[in-house]
PLY file of the C-alpha trace (Angstrom):
ply
format ascii 1.0
element vertex 136
property float x
property float y
property float z
element edge 135
property int vertex1
property int vertex2
end_header
-71.37 -87.38 196.62
-74.19 -87.43 193.83
-74.57 -90.90 194.14
-78.11 -92.31 195.38
-77.22 -93.24 199.05
-80.51 -95.00 199.98
-81.15 -98.69 200.74
-83.98 -101.11 200.73
-84.46 -102.21 204.27
-84.97 -105.88 204.53
-85.57 -107.85 207.87
-84.07 -111.47 207.57
-84.03 -114.51 209.98
-81.07 -116.62 210.62
-81.68 -120.30 211.99
-78.77 -122.04 213.15
-78.99 -125.60 214.45
-76.99 -127.06 217.03
-74.13 -127.80 214.78
-73.69 -123.93 213.70
-75.36 -124.97 210.34
-77.69 -121.95 208.94
-81.19 -122.20 207.39
-81.40 -120.69 203.60
-84.38 -120.93 200.89
-83.78 -121.45 197.36
-85.88 -119.16 195.18
-87.50 -119.81 192.23
-84.71 -118.09 190.17
-82.24 -120.69 191.41
-80.40 -118.61 194.28
-80.12 -119.05 197.98
-81.34 -116.19 200.37
-82.23 -116.12 203.97
-85.80 -115.83 204.96
-87.52 -112.91 205.26
-87.68 -109.65 203.04
-88.66 -105.92 202.52
-89.83 -103.86 205.60
-92.99 -102.02 205.05
-92.83 -97.96 205.70
-93.47 -97.27 209.25
-93.73 -101.67 210.01
-92.40 -102.60 213.15
-89.28 -105.17 212.12
-90.08 -107.96 213.89
-93.82 -107.73 212.68
-92.68 -107.56 209.28
-90.31 -110.45 209.48
-93.01 -112.39 210.92
-95.18 -111.28 208.10
-92.64 -112.07 205.31
-91.87 -115.53 206.38
-95.44 -116.77 207.09
-95.98 -114.99 203.30
-93.10 -117.00 201.63
-93.35 -119.85 203.60
-96.53 -120.85 205.64
-94.09 -121.49 208.59
-95.01 -120.17 212.11
-91.85 -118.06 213.44
-91.81 -119.04 217.64
-89.09 -116.86 218.53
-87.12 -113.70 217.24
-83.99 -112.12 219.05
-84.72 -108.96 220.73
-82.26 -107.08 218.12
-80.42 -108.03 214.90
-77.87 -110.36 215.34
-76.04 -109.17 211.80
-76.35 -106.58 209.58
-75.45 -106.67 205.96
-75.19 -104.34 202.80
-74.96 -105.61 199.01
-76.17 -104.85 195.85
-79.92 -105.85 195.53
-80.33 -108.54 192.90
-81.79 -107.44 189.71
-81.85 -103.74 190.39
-79.64 -100.69 190.49
-80.07 -100.20 194.25
-78.41 -101.42 197.31
-79.92 -103.19 200.42
-79.41 -103.37 203.69
-80.30 -106.82 205.81
-81.02 -106.64 209.52
-80.64 -110.30 210.39
-82.51 -111.48 213.40
-81.74 -114.88 214.80
-85.14 -116.66 214.77
-86.78 -120.35 215.50
-89.50 -121.89 213.73
-92.56 -123.99 214.44
-91.39 -126.71 211.91
-89.64 -126.84 208.24
-92.96 -127.89 206.66
-93.21 -125.08 204.35
-95.57 -124.11 201.40
-93.82 -123.84 198.39
-93.47 -120.13 196.79
-91.52 -117.97 194.56
-89.16 -117.08 197.32
-89.12 -120.78 198.79
-88.85 -123.93 196.91
-86.62 -125.24 199.20
-85.27 -125.14 202.61
-81.75 -126.59 203.71
-78.99 -126.20 206.42
-75.54 -125.16 205.18
-72.04 -124.69 206.79
-69.73 -121.79 205.49
-67.93 -123.91 203.01
-70.81 -125.45 201.85
-72.68 -122.21 201.05
-69.85 -120.80 199.46
-70.49 -123.60 196.62
-73.74 -122.86 196.07
-75.82 -119.74 193.91
-76.34 -116.88 196.74
-77.68 -113.91 196.97
-75.38 -111.04 197.43
-75.99 -109.78 200.91
-75.91 -113.79 201.74
-72.19 -113.78 200.42
-71.68 -110.81 202.98
-73.51 -112.84 205.63
-71.06 -115.49 205.15
-67.81 -113.46 206.02
-69.43 -111.94 209.13
-70.64 -115.25 209.98
-67.51 -117.28 209.60
-65.71 -114.49 211.58
-68.12 -114.68 214.18
-67.95 -118.82 214.29
-63.70 -118.05 215.02
-63.88 -115.26 218.10
0 1
1 2
2 3
3 4
4 5
5 6
6 7
7 8
8 9
9 10
10 11
11 12
12 13
13 14
14 15
15 16
16 17
17 18
18 19
19 20
20 21
21 22
22 23
23 24
24 25
25 26
26 27
27 28
28 29
29 30
30 31
31 32
32 33
33 34
34 35
35 36
36 37
37 38
38 39
39 40
40 41
41 42
42 43
43 44
44 45
45 46
46 47
47 48
48 49
49 50
50 51
51 52
52 53
53 54
54 55
55 56
56 57
57 58
58 59
59 60
60 61
61 62
62 63
63 64
64 65
65 66
66 67
67 68
68 69
69 70
70 71
71 72
72 73
73 74
74 75
75 76
76 77
77 78
78 79
79 80
80 81
81 82
82 83
83 84
84 85
85 86
86 87
87 88
88 89
89 90
90 91
91 92
92 93
93 94
94 95
95 96
96 97
97 98
98 99
99 100
100 101
101 102
102 103
103 104
104 105
105 106
106 107
107 108
108 109
109 110
110 111
111 112
112 113
113 114
114 115
115 116
116 117
117 118
118 119
119 120
120 121
121 122
122 123
123 124
124 125
125 126
126 127
127 128
128 129
129 130
130 131
131 132
132 133
133 134
134 135
């Protein structure tokens, strides 16, 4: 196999409310994504997740699961490469965010609602896993 087999690794956070809806952020390009971002080389995943969410939203992360709850891969939007998302379940201090390129809006969605908005490819993959997890 001669194709490049490297993935950009990202740590993402999923906040699930009491009704089973999950939080997504609308970026300045109009697409919706999970909170979080690229893991720096040698960086602890949970520290990287806290750093990314604080940089993108200004919101404090109050809790992170001990291990990723989901793991999805997909094409990296705007690139010819792929991304691997380690998705941790998180809790936030609040939803009072400071707007940035990566966070113009925060909103909770159920799976059906999320299928009707413009999502990053890895969020589309997460919907499949999240939906099947709800029906187990």
